[in-house]
Phi, psi and omega in degrees: 000145178286166178301319178299318179294322178299321179295327183273357181290120182285153174275332180243132173225153175298155179305135176086359180290134176235141181295131182253324180161170179240137174232134179241155177084191185301330181292346174298324172065023184263352181237151192304329175248153184287067182271145175283344184271060178210156177216146179225134171252132182241136179239129180277132181248349177072177005274347180221164182289145179157155182313315187289349182253019174238145167254127182244130172250122185223157181215141176229134182285354178253107185289356181268351183265121182282164171300136179303138179087357176246000183307134176058026174243146180298142169293132180288323177194169173235159178211169180232358183240128357276354178224157176287125184217162168247132184253131175247122187274014178179203177201160179293137179222154181293149174102173182283157176158203183302139180053037185302140174233130182261134175237168179302326183271357178134173183277158166233160180217165179272111182257127176260009188277320192260314183215150167228168189206161168239148176238135186228125174276120181198148176059030180076015181209200179235129174260132179236144172236123182231137184198157174289140182295343177285344181261315173229114189274338186231152183295330180297323178289326174297323176299327176296322177297323183278342192307306183290326178295316177304315179297321178289324180280331185288000000 
């Protein structure tokens, strides 16, 4: 693992999580603009592959770039325990539905089905924790995943 990946390694993970891999640069795809200044660690939670069955710990060195899929959507809530965070209760997905926005190529909607996330400003950038709601149901537990990382970056 790289030094950056070592810093992002969480001390707490949900039961059964196994390390899946690290992706650096724009191909990590976790932040709204295709920036090279990002890294993502992914943990498989099972039972099958899919967005909702991974826990992703990601960081971007530009604090102005939002987590991909949360752009221009209201923060659902904020919290301070165990770290200060902004909580997004879903992400933009293709097709019609809740909070629908129409584009020339078709609609998108706010989906709460597959992933939710917290975003944390720390270390001159943004730390993100993303996971399916069936694996971690509340943002405070996502904060537990971020706690040791926040201490290292802060």
